[in-house]
N, C-alpha and C positions, 0 to 999 in steps of 0.2 A: 641583755638582762639574763640570758642564760649563764653568763659568767658569774653572776651573783647567786646562782642556784634557783632562780625564779622560773617557773613554768607558767606562761601566760595562756589563757584560753583564747579561742578563735575570735570571740566577740571583742575582747580587749585588744587583741592584735589588730583587728579591723579598724577600731577607733584610733589606735596609735598610728597606723599607716595613713588613714584619712587626714589626721592632724598634721603629720609630717608633710603630706602633699599640700595641704592648705597653707602651710608656713613656707613652702618652697624648698623644703629639704627632700628633694626627689630621690636622691640615692638611698637615704635611710628608708623612705617609703617603699621603694622597690625591694630593698633588702627584707623588710618585714613581710611584704606580699609573697616573696619567694619562699620565705620560711613558712608562711601559712599554707601555701600550696603543697609544700613537701614533695615527696617523690611520687605519690600516688594521687593523681587528680581525680580518680573515681571516688575516693574517700572525701575529697574536699570540693565537690561540685558547687556547693553553695558559695564558697569563697570566690571562686572564679566568676560565677554568675553575678554576685553582688558587685564585684569590681567592674565588670563590664556594664552593668545596669546603671551605675552611678554616672556614667558618661551620658546616658540617654534620659535619665530620670527627669530633669528639669523641664524638658519640652519634647516628650516622646512622640514619635510618629505612630500611626495605628498598627503597622506591622511590628514595630518594636514592642508595643503593648501585647500583641498576640504572642510574640516569642516569650515575653516575660510571664504571661499566664501559663504557657506550656512549661517553661523552666521551673516555675514555682510548683506546678503540679508534679513534676518529675522528682522533686526533692521533698515532697510531702508538706509543702507550705500552702495549705488550702486557703487559710485566711488571707494570706498575701495575694494569692491568685484572685480571690474574690474582691479584694480591695483594688487590685489593678483593673479588674473588669468594671467596677463601679467608676473608677477614674476615667476609663475609656468611654463608658456610656454617657458620662457627663460632658466630656469634651466633644464627642461626636454624637449628635442627637439621633441620627438614623444609622443603626448598625445592621449589617446583613446577617443572614443565617450563618455564614462562615464565622462571624465574630461570636455569636452565641454558641456555636459548636465547640469553639476552643474551651469555653468554660464547662460545657457539658462533658467534654472528653475528660477533663480533670475529675469531675464527679464520677464518671463511669469507671475510670482507671482505679479509683479508690473505693469503689462499691458504695457510694453515698446516695445512690438513687434507689427508691423502693420499687 
């Protein structure tokens, strides 16, 4: 699409890559993902995380949920971190202090506690 002079935003590229993958066009999906990542992964952390998270999202383990909360917090996606914590608390009824601490850490890091 760059050949036609179109510059796609990350959200559109992500949807495009996902649809290529779902249709079995893996080479095009990989090409789009590599283009999204670009040369500087520090600028595109969310792209890398979303790609990795899609593998685990359908049936996550508790440690994957903890990692997702931490990753969402690091890229300033507080609502997504809260949604992940809610999903985790519904799936596993008895959470330990370690699990609550993950969400509290996100709040502390972003100065959301009074």
